[in-house]
CHARMM internal coordinates of N, CA and C (Angstrom, degrees):
IC EDIT
DIST 1 N 1 CA 1.4730
DIST 1 CA 1 C 1.5058
ANGL 1 N 1 CA 1 C 104.96
DIST 1 C 2 N 1.2966
ANGL 1 CA 1 C 2 N 118.05
DIHE 1 N 1 CA 1 C 2 N 126.06
DIST 2 N 2 CA 1.4645
ANGL 1 C 2 N 2 CA 121.74
DIHE 1 CA 1 C 2 N 2 CA 178.92
DIST 2 CA 2 C 1.5294
ANGL 2 N 2 CA 2 C 109.36
DIHE 1 C 2 N 2 CA 2 C -93.32
DIST 2 C 3 N 1.3340
ANGL 2 CA 2 C 3 N 114.54
DIHE 2 N 2 CA 2 C 3 N 172.89
DIST 3 N 3 CA 1.4057
ANGL 2 C 3 N 3 CA 122.50
DIHE 2 CA 2 C 3 N 3 CA -177.08
DIST 3 CA 3 C 1.5516
ANGL 3 N 3 CA 3 C 112.09
DIHE 2 C 3 N 3 CA 3 C -56.66
DIST 3 C 4 N 1.3050
ANGL 3 CA 3 C 4 N 113.62
DIHE 3 N 3 CA 3 C 4 N -45.23
DIST 4 N 4 CA 1.4891
ANGL 3 C 4 N 4 CA 118.77
DIHE 3 CA 3 C 4 N 4 CA -174.28
DIST 4 CA 4 C 1.5481
ANGL 4 N 4 CA 4 C 112.15
DIHE 3 C 4 N 4 CA 4 C -64.54
DIST 4 C 5 N 1.3188
ANGL 4 CA 4 C 5 N 114.16
DIHE 4 N 4 CA 4 C 5 N -38.77
DIST 5 N 5 CA 1.4841
ANGL 4 C 5 N 5 CA 119.22
DIHE 4 CA 4 C 5 N 5 CA 174.22
DIST 5 CA 5 C 1.4802
ANGL 5 N 5 CA 5 C 113.09
DIHE 4 C 5 N 5 CA 5 C -64.76
DIST 5 C 6 N 1.3565
ANGL 5 CA 5 C 6 N 117.07
DIHE 5 N 5 CA 5 C 6 N -44.24
DIST 6 N 6 CA 1.4389
ANGL 5 C 6 N 6 CA 117.51
DIHE 5 CA 5 C 6 N 6 CA 176.98
DIST 6 CA 6 C 1.4925
ANGL 6 N 6 CA 6 C 114.85
DIHE 5 C 6 N 6 CA 6 C -68.48
DIST 6 C 7 N 1.3323
ANGL 6 CA 6 C 7 N 120.34
DIHE 6 N 6 CA 6 C 7 N -32.63
DIST 7 N 7 CA 1.4179
ANGL 6 C 7 N 7 CA 124.71
DIHE 6 CA 6 C 7 N 7 CA 174.98
DIST 7 CA 7 C 1.5112
ANGL 7 N 7 CA 7 C 110.23
DIHE 6 C 7 N 7 CA 7 C -65.43
DIST 7 C 8 N 1.3117
ANGL 7 CA 7 C 8 N 116.78
DIHE 7 N 7 CA 7 C 8 N -42.24
DIST 8 N 8 CA 1.4673
ANGL 7 C 8 N 8 CA 119.39
DIHE 7 CA 7 C 8 N 8 CA 179.16
DIST 8 CA 8 C 1.5412
ANGL 8 N 8 CA 8 C 111.63
DIHE 7 C 8 N 8 CA 8 C -64.58
DIST 8 C 9 N 1.3486
ANGL 8 CA 8 C 9 N 113.88
DIHE 8 N 8 CA 8 C 9 N -42.81
DIST 9 N 9 CA 1.5019
ANGL 8 C 9 N 9 CA 118.63
DIHE 8 CA 8 C 9 N 9 CA -179.32
DIST 9 CA 9 C 1.5831
ANGL 9 N 9 CA 9 C 110.27
DIHE 8 C 9 N 9 CA 9 C -62.24
DIST 9 C 10 N 1.3325
ANGL 9 CA 9 C 10 N 114.90
DIHE 9 N 9 CA 9 C 10 N -41.62
DIST 10 N 10 CA 1.4590
ANGL 9 C 10 N 10 CA 117.22
DIHE 9 CA 9 C 10 N 10 CA -176.13
DIST 10 CA 10 C 1.4929
ANGL 10 N 10 CA 10 C 109.93
DIHE 9 C 10 N 10 CA 10 C -72.57
DIST 10 C 11 N 1.3295
ANGL 10 CA 10 C 11 N 117.68
DIHE 10 N 10 CA 10 C 11 N -32.23
DIST 11 N 11 CA 1.4565
ANGL 10 C 11 N 11 CA 118.78
DIHE 10 CA 10 C 11 N 11 CA 179.13
DIST 11 CA 11 C 1.5113
ANGL 11 N 11 CA 11 C 111.37
DIHE 10 C 11 N 11 CA 11 C -69.27
DIST 11 C 12 N 1.3127
ANGL 11 CA 11 C 12 N 115.88
DIHE 11 N 11 CA 11 C 12 N -38.67
DIST 12 N 12 CA 1.4763
ANGL 11 C 12 N 12 CA 114.24
DIHE 11 CA 11 C 12 N 12 CA 178.90
DIST 12 CA 12 C 1.5241
ANGL 12 N 12 CA 12 C 117.08
DIHE 11 C 12 N 12 CA 12 C -84.52
DIST 12 C 13 N 1.2637
ANGL 12 CA 12 C 13 N 117.16
DIHE 12 N 12 CA 12 C 13 N -49.38
DIST 13 N 13 CA 1.4927
ANGL 12 C 13 N 13 CA 120.30
DIHE 12 CA 12 C 13 N 13 CA -176.53
DIST 13 CA 13 C 1.4804
ANGL 13 N 13 CA 13 C 112.66
DIHE 12 C 13 N 13 CA 13 C -87.32
DIST 13 C 14 N 1.2923
ANGL 13 CA 13 C 14 N 121.25
DIHE 13 N 13 CA 13 C 14 N -24.00
DIST 14 N 14 CA 1.3674
ANGL 13 C 14 N 14 CA 126.17
DIHE 13 CA 13 C 14 N 14 CA 174.62
DIST 14 CA 14 C 1.5621
ANGL 14 N 14 CA 14 C 113.81
DIHE 13 C 14 N 14 CA 14 C -56.87
DIST 14 C 15 N 1.3428
ANGL 14 CA 14 C 15 N 112.22
DIHE 14 N 14 CA 14 C 15 N -44.15
DIST 15 N 15 CA 1.4776
ANGL 14 C 15 N 15 CA 118.26
DIHE 14 CA 14 C 15 N 15 CA 178.48
DIST 15 CA 15 C 1.5628
ANGL 15 N 15 CA 15 C 110.07
DIHE 14 C 15 N 15 CA 15 C -67.10
DIST 15 C 16 N 1.2908
ANGL 15 CA 15 C 16 N 115.24
DIHE 15 N 15 CA 15 C 16 N -37.24
DIST 16 N 16 CA 1.5096
ANGL 15 C 16 N 16 CA 118.62
DIHE 15 CA 15 C 16 N 16 CA -175.26
DIST 16 CA 16 C 1.5170
ANGL 16 N 16 CA 16 C 105.03
DIHE 15 C 16 N 16 CA 16 C -71.69
DIST 16 C 17 N 1.3102
ANGL 16 CA 16 C 17 N 121.60
DIHE 16 N 16 CA 16 C 17 N -41.04
DIST 17 N 17 CA 1.5126
ANGL 16 C 17 N 17 CA 121.56
DIHE 16 CA 16 C 17 N 17 CA 179.63
DIST 17 CA 17 C 1.4347
ANGL 17 N 17 CA 17 C 110.84
DIHE 16 C 17 N 17 CA 17 C -65.38
DIST 17 C 18 N 1.3629
ANGL 17 CA 17 C 18 N 121.60
DIHE 17 N 17 CA 17 C 18 N -48.88
DIST 18 N 18 CA 1.4341
ANGL 17 C 18 N 18 CA 123.30
DIHE 17 CA 17 C 18 N 18 CA -178.34
DIST 18 CA 18 C 1.5715
ANGL 18 N 18 CA 18 C 111.63
DIHE 17 C 18 N 18 CA 18 C -63.65
DIST 18 C 19 N 1.3250
ANGL 18 CA 18 C 19 N 114.47
DIHE 18 N 18 CA 18 C 19 N -39.41
DIST 19 N 19 CA 1.4823
ANGL 18 C 19 N 19 CA 115.82
DIHE 18 CA 18 C 19 N 19 CA 178.62
DIST 19 CA 19 C 1.5115
ANGL 19 N 19 CA 19 C 110.40
DIHE 18 C 19 N 19 CA 19 C -65.34
DIST 19 C 20 N 1.3183
ANGL 19 CA 19 C 20 N 117.23
DIHE 19 N 19 CA 19 C 20 N -40.93
DIST 20 N 20 CA 1.4579
ANGL 19 C 20 N 20 CA 119.22
DIHE 19 CA 19 C 20 N 20 CA 179.68
DIST 20 CA 20 C 1.5725
ANGL 20 N 20 CA 20 C 108.95
DIHE 19 C 20 N 20 CA 20 C -65.03
DIST 20 C 21 N 1.2825
ANGL 20 CA 20 C 21 N 119.45
DIHE 20 N 20 CA 20 C 21 N -41.66
DIST 21 N 21 CA 1.4970
ANGL 20 C 21 N 21 CA 118.76
DIHE 20 CA 20 C 21 N 21 CA 177.64
DIST 21 CA 21 C 1.5001
ANGL 21 N 21 CA 21 C 110.53
DIHE 20 C 21 N 21 CA 21 C -64.03
DIST 21 C 22 N 1.2757
ANGL 21 CA 21 C 22 N 119.84
DIHE 21 N 21 CA 21 C 22 N -41.89
DIST 22 N 22 CA 1.4582
ANGL 21 C 22 N 22 CA 124.22
DIHE 21 CA 21 C 22 N 22 CA 178.61
DIST 22 CA 22 C 1.5457
ANGL 22 N 22 CA 22 C 109.80
DIHE 21 C 22 N 22 CA 22 C -59.43
DIST 22 C 23 N 1.3084
ANGL 22 CA 22 C 23 N 116.66
DIHE 22 N 22 CA 22 C 23 N -51.02
DIST 23 N 23 CA 1.4144
ANGL 22 C 23 N 23 CA 119.98
DIHE 22 CA 22 C 23 N 23 CA -179.04
DIST 23 CA 23 C 1.5807
ANGL 23 N 23 CA 23 C 112.81
DIHE 22 C 23 N 23 CA 23 C -66.18
DIST 23 C 24 N 1.3060
ANGL 23 CA 23 C 24 N 116.00
DIHE 23 N 23 CA 23 C 24 N -31.27
DIST 24 N 24 CA 1.4719
ANGL 23 C 24 N 24 CA 120.48
DIHE 23 CA 23 C 24 N 24 CA 174.79
DIST 24 CA 24 C 1.5741
ANGL 24 N 24 CA 24 C 109.63
DIHE 23 C 24 N 24 CA 24 C -65.36
DIST 24 C 25 N 1.3460
ANGL 24 CA 24 C 25 N 115.77
DIHE 24 N 24 CA 24 C 25 N -41.12
DIST 25 N 25 CA 1.4601
ANGL 24 C 25 N 25 CA 120.18
DIHE 24 CA 24 C 25 N 25 CA 176.98
DIST 25 CA 25 C 1.5232
ANGL 25 N 25 CA 25 C 113.69
DIHE 24 C 25 N 25 CA 25 C -63.20
DIST 25 C 26 N 1.3284
ANGL 25 CA 25 C 26 N 116.27
DIHE 25 N 25 CA 25 C 26 N -41.87
DIST 26 N 26 CA 1.4623
ANGL 25 C 26 N 26 CA 122.14
DIHE 25 CA 25 C 26 N 26 CA 178.97
DIST 26 CA 26 C 1.5279
ANGL 26 N 26 CA 26 C 108.39
DIHE 25 C 26 N 26 CA 26 C -65.38
DIST 26 C 27 N 1.2743
ANGL 26 CA 26 C 27 N 118.17
DIHE 26 N 26 CA 26 C 27 N -48.53
DIST 27 N 27 CA 1.4354
ANGL 26 C 27 N 27 CA 120.66
DIHE 26 CA 26 C 27 N 27 CA 178.65
DIST 27 CA 27 C 1.5719
ANGL 27 N 27 CA 27 C 114.39
DIHE 26 C 27 N 27 CA 27 C -59.01
DIST 27 C 28 N 1.3551
ANGL 27 CA 27 C 28 N 113.95
DIHE 27 N 27 CA 27 C 28 N -40.37
DIST 28 N 28 CA 1.4490
ANGL 27 C 28 N 28 CA 117.75
DIHE 27 CA 27 C 28 N 28 CA 174.01
DIST 28 CA 28 C 1.5325
ANGL 28 N 28 CA 28 C 112.51
DIHE 27 C 28 N 28 CA 28 C -64.08
DIST 28 C 29 N 1.3123
ANGL 28 CA 28 C 29 N 116.23
DIHE 28 N 28 CA 28 C 29 N -42.52
DIST 29 N 29 CA 1.4738
ANGL 28 C 29 N 29 CA 117.92
DIHE 28 CA 28 C 29 N 29 CA -178.76
DIST 29 CA 29 C 1.5316
ANGL 29 N 29 CA 29 C 114.10
DIHE 28 C 29 N 29 CA 29 C -68.05
DIST 29 C 30 N 1.3224
ANGL 29 CA 29 C 30 N 117.55
DIHE 29 N 29 CA 29 C 30 N -30.02
DIST 30 N 30 CA 1.4293
ANGL 29 C 30 N 30 CA 122.84
DIHE 29 CA 29 C 30 N 30 CA -177.55
DIST 30 CA 30 C 1.5205
ANGL 30 N 30 CA 30 C 111.44
DIHE 29 C 30 N 30 CA 30 C -98.02
DIST 30 C 31 N 1.3031
ANGL 30 CA 30 C 31 N 121.20
DIHE 30 N 30 CA 30 C 31 N 1.47
DIST 31 N 31 CA 1.4776
ANGL 30 C 31 N 31 CA 121.06
DIHE 30 CA 30 C 31 N 31 CA -179.33
DIST 31 CA 31 C 1.5087
ANGL 31 N 31 CA 31 C 107.84
DIHE 30 C 31 N 31 CA 31 C -66.60
DIST 31 C 32 N 1.3039
ANGL 31 CA 31 C 32 N 117.83
DIHE 31 N 31 CA 31 C 32 N 131.40
DIST 32 N 32 CA 1.5098
ANGL 31 C 32 N 32 CA 122.46
DIHE 31 CA 31 C 32 N 32 CA -174.42
DIST 32 CA 32 C 1.5823
ANGL 32 N 32 CA 32 C 110.87
DIHE 31 C 32 N 32 CA 32 C -57.54
DIST 32 C 33 N 1.2697
ANGL 32 CA 32 C 33 N 119.60
DIHE 32 N 32 CA 32 C 33 N -38.14
DIST 33 N 33 CA 1.5232
ANGL 32 C 33 N 33 CA 118.97
DIHE 32 CA 32 C 33 N 33 CA -176.18
DIST 33 CA 33 C 1.5030
ANGL 33 N 33 CA 33 C 112.54
DIHE 32 C 33 N 33 CA 33 C -68.57
DIST 33 C 34 N 1.4035
ANGL 33 CA 33 C 34 N 118.23
DIHE 33 N 33 CA 33 C 34 N -15.19
DIST 34 N 34 CA 1.4243
ANGL 33 C 34 N 34 CA 119.07
DIHE 33 CA 33 C 34 N 34 CA -177.18
DIST 34 CA 34 C 1.5142
ANGL 34 N 34 CA 34 C 110.99
DIHE 33 C 34 N 34 CA 34 C -94.62
DIST 34 C 35 N 1.3156
ANGL 34 CA 34 C 35 N 118.48
DIHE 34 N 34 CA 34 C 35 N 2.09
DIST 35 N 35 CA 1.4399
ANGL 34 C 35 N 35 CA 121.17
DIHE 34 CA 34 C 35 N 35 CA -172.11
DIST 35 CA 35 C 1.5589
ANGL 35 N 35 CA 35 C 109.81
DIHE 34 C 35 N 35 CA 35 C -67.95
DIST 35 C 36 N 1.3512
ANGL 35 CA 35 C 36 N 118.35
DIHE 35 N 35 CA 35 C 36 N -42.18
DIST 36 N 36 CA 1.4277
ANGL 35 C 36 N 36 CA 119.83
DIHE 35 CA 35 C 36 N 36 CA 179.23
DIST 36 CA 36 C 1.5464
ANGL 36 N 36 CA 36 C 113.18
DIHE 35 C 36 N 36 CA 36 C -64.98
DIST 36 C 37 N 1.3088
ANGL 36 CA 36 C 37 N 115.24
DIHE 36 N 36 CA 36 C 37 N -33.86
DIST 37 N 37 CA 1.4842
ANGL 36 C 37 N 37 CA 119.44
DIHE 36 CA 36 C 37 N 37 CA 179.82
DIST 37 CA 37 C 1.5514
ANGL 37 N 37 CA 37 C 111.28
DIHE 36 C 37 N 37 CA 37 C -67.04
DIST 37 C 38 N 1.3755
ANGL 37 CA 37 C 38 N 113.90
DIHE 37 N 37 CA 37 C 38 N -43.88
DIST 38 N 38 CA 1.4599
ANGL 37 C 38 N 38 CA 118.70
DIHE 37 CA 37 C 38 N 38 CA 177.36
DIST 38 CA 38 C 1.5541
ANGL 38 N 38 CA 38 C 112.64
DIHE 37 C 38 N 38 CA 38 C -68.58
DIST 38 C 39 N 1.2917
ANGL 38 CA 38 C 39 N 120.99
DIHE 38 N 38 CA 38 C 39 N -37.22
DIST 39 N 39 CA 1.5043
ANGL 38 C 39 N 39 CA 126.43
DIHE 38 CA 38 C 39 N 39 CA 176.00
DIST 39 CA 39 C 1.5668
ANGL 39 N 39 CA 39 C 108.63
DIHE 38 C 39 N 39 CA 39 C -59.50
DIST 39 C 40 N 1.3531
ANGL 39 CA 39 C 40 N 114.03
DIHE 39 N 39 CA 39 C 40 N -44.95
DIST 40 N 40 CA 1.4875
ANGL 39 C 40 N 40 CA 117.96
DIHE 39 CA 39 C 40 N 40 CA -178.18
DIST 40 CA 40 C 1.5064
ANGL 40 N 40 CA 40 C 109.01
DIHE 39 C 40 N 40 CA 40 C -67.07
DIST 40 C 41 N 1.3032
ANGL 40 CA 40 C 41 N 118.05
DIHE 40 N 40 CA 40 C 41 N -41.93
DIST 41 N 41 CA 1.4660
ANGL 40 C 41 N 41 CA 122.19
DIHE 40 CA 40 C 41 N 41 CA 177.06
DIST 41 CA 41 C 1.4812
ANGL 41 N 41 CA 41 C 113.10
DIHE 40 C 41 N 41 CA 41 C -64.54
DIST 41 C 42 N 1.2834
ANGL 41 CA 41 C 42 N 117.45
DIHE 41 N 41 CA 41 C 42 N -32.22
DIST 42 N 42 CA 1.5088
ANGL 41 C 42 N 42 CA 120.80
DIHE 41 CA 41 C 42 N 42 CA 179.27
DIST 42 CA 42 C 1.5163
ANGL 42 N 42 CA 42 C 113.29
DIHE 41 C 42 N 42 CA 42 C -71.35
DIST 42 C 43 N 1.3662
ANGL 42 CA 42 C 43 N 114.09
DIHE 42 N 42 CA 42 C 43 N -27.65
DIST 43 N 43 CA 1.4787
ANGL 42 C 43 N 43 CA 120.02
DIHE 42 CA 42 C 43 N 43 CA 179.56
DIST 43 CA 43 C 1.5237
ANGL 43 N 43 CA 43 C 114.74
DIHE 42 C 43 N 43 CA 43 C -85.60
DIST 43 C 44 N 1.3786
ANGL 43 CA 43 C 44 N 118.27
DIHE 43 N 43 CA 43 C 44 N -11.56
DIST 44 N 44 CA 1.4075
ANGL 43 C 44 N 44 CA 122.25
DIHE 43 CA 43 C 44 N 44 CA -175.71
DIST 44 CA 44 C 1.5809
ANGL 44 N 44 CA 44 C 114.34
DIHE 43 C 44 N 44 CA 44 C -55.93
DIST 44 C 45 N 1.3940
ANGL 44 CA 44 C 45 N 118.49
DIHE 44 N 44 CA 44 C 45 N -45.45
DIST 45 N 45 CA 1.4170
ANGL 44 C 45 N 45 CA 118.49
DIHE 44 CA 44 C 45 N 45 CA 177.51
DIST 45 CA 45 C 1.5502
ANGL 45 N 45 CA 45 C 116.35
DIHE 44 C 45 N 45 CA 45 C -63.59
DIST 45 C 46 N 1.3230
ANGL 45 CA 45 C 46 N 115.61
DIHE 45 N 45 CA 45 C 46 N -22.01
DIST 46 N 46 CA 1.3966
ANGL 45 C 46 N 46 CA 120.83
DIHE 45 CA 45 C 46 N 46 CA -179.31
DIST 46 CA 46 C 1.4921
ANGL 46 N 46 CA 46 C 115.93
DIHE 45 C 46 N 46 CA 46 C -89.87
DIST 46 C 47 N 1.3135
ANGL 46 CA 46 C 47 N 115.41
DIHE 46 N 46 CA 46 C 47 N -11.65
DIST 47 N 47 CA 1.5084
ANGL 46 C 47 N 47 CA 122.94
DIHE 46 CA 46 C 47 N 47 CA -178.94
DIST 47 CA 47 C 1.5258
ANGL 47 N 47 CA 47 C 109.25
DIHE 46 C 47 N 47 CA 47 C -80.67
DIST 47 C 48 N 1.3637
ANGL 47 CA 47 C 48 N 116.01
DIHE 47 N 47 CA 47 C 48 N 125.73
DIST 48 N 48 CA 1.4610
ANGL 47 C 48 N 48 CA 121.12
DIHE 47 CA 47 C 48 N 48 CA 178.92
DIST 48 CA 48 C 1.5033
ANGL 48 N 48 CA 48 C 110.12
DIHE 47 C 48 N 48 CA 48 C -92.81
DIST 48 C 49 N 1.2453
ANGL 48 CA 48 C 49 N 124.67
DIHE 48 N 48 CA 48 C 49 N -4.07
DIST 49 N 49 CA 1.3991
ANGL 48 C 49 N 49 CA 128.04
DIHE 48 CA 48 C 49 N 49 CA -177.52
DIST 49 CA 49 C 1.5396
ANGL 49 N 49 CA 49 C 107.05
DIHE 48 C 49 N 49 CA 49 C -74.27
DIST 49 C 50 N 1.3618
ANGL 49 CA 49 C 50 N 113.84
DIHE 49 N 49 CA 49 C 50 N 128.12
DIST 50 N 50 CA 1.5233
ANGL 49 C 50 N 50 CA 121.81
DIHE 49 CA 49 C 50 N 50 CA -176.06
DIST 50 CA 50 C 1.4396
ANGL 50 N 50 CA 50 C 108.48
DIHE 49 C 50 N 50 CA 50 C -68.03
DIST 50 C 51 N 1.3312
ANGL 50 CA 50 C 51 N 118.74
DIHE 50 N 50 CA 50 C 51 N -40.47
DIST 51 N 51 CA 1.4280
ANGL 50 C 51 N 51 CA 122.37
DIHE 50 CA 50 C 51 N 51 CA -175.02
DIST 51 CA 51 C 1.5197
ANGL 51 N 51 CA 51 C 114.65
DIHE 50 C 51 N 51 CA 51 C -64.47
DIST 51 C 52 N 1.3087
ANGL 51 CA 51 C 52 N 117.72
DIHE 51 N 51 CA 51 C 52 N -26.39
DIST 52 N 52 CA 1.4721
ANGL 51 C 52 N 52 CA 122.99
DIHE 51 CA 51 C 52 N 52 CA 179.17
DIST 52 CA 52 C 1.4783
ANGL 52 N 52 CA 52 C 110.65
DIHE 51 C 52 N 52 CA 52 C -69.44
DIST 52 C 53 N 1.3306
ANGL 52 CA 52 C 53 N 121.41
DIHE 52 N 52 CA 52 C 53 N -24.87
DIST 53 N 53 CA 1.4311
ANGL 52 C 53 N 53 CA 122.15
DIHE 52 CA 52 C 53 N 53 CA -179.65
DIST 53 CA 53 C 1.4552
ANGL 53 N 53 CA 53 C 115.07
DIHE 52 C 53 N 53 CA 53 C -88.28
DIST 53 C 54 N 1.3186
ANGL 53 CA 53 C 54 N 119.87
DIHE 53 N 53 CA 53 C 54 N -1.92
DIST 54 N 54 CA 1.4401
ANGL 53 C 54 N 54 CA 124.79
DIHE 53 CA 53 C 54 N 54 CA -178.05
DIST 54 CA 54 C 1.4964
ANGL 54 N 54 CA 54 C 108.93
DIHE 53 C 54 N 54 CA 54 C -93.69
END
COOR INIT
IC SEED 1 N 1 CA 1 C
IC BUILD
């Protein structure tokens, strides 16, 4: 495989792979069942309880 073939492959399929990964991350972050998990994680820095950090 020469450089030109590799460059063509990465230009075409690289975009598709990265776009798919990005959309997967957005879907995961916005999935309704994950809301409570993210809200709990957002409150961790504000929690003064020592046991919560362990």
